[in-house]
N, C-alpha and C positions, 0 to 999 in steps of 0.2 A: 435508459433505466436510471442512471445516476446523474442525468443532465442537471447542471446547476448546483449540485451538492458539493460540500467541502468534506474532505476525508482525511483522517489520521490513520497511518498505517504502522503497525508494529509487526515486523517479520521475525522469523526464527532462524537462527544460524544453521541448525540441523534440519530445518523443514523448508519452508518457502521464504526466501529472503525478500526484504521490502522492495528492492528495485523490480523484481518480477511482478509483485502484486501491484506496484505503482503503474506499470505499463498496462496491465489489464484494466485498472480503474480509470486511467486516462482515456482508454479506448471506449469505455462506457460513458464518458462525458463528464466525469467528476474532476474537481480541482483538488490536488493533493497539497495540503498545507503543512504536513509533517510526515516524514517517513524515516524509520529507523529499523535496523536489524539488530536484535538482541540475542544473547545466549542465555537460555533458561536451563540451568543445570541444577 
């Protein structure tokens, strides 16, 4: 589905962190160019 796409990930500290999203996106075939977990308070 995401084969050959480049992805920027912004995770949420109290929700889904970036490393978890990153693993899912890599499994779908995308290349992660930036991943960060932020705190939105």
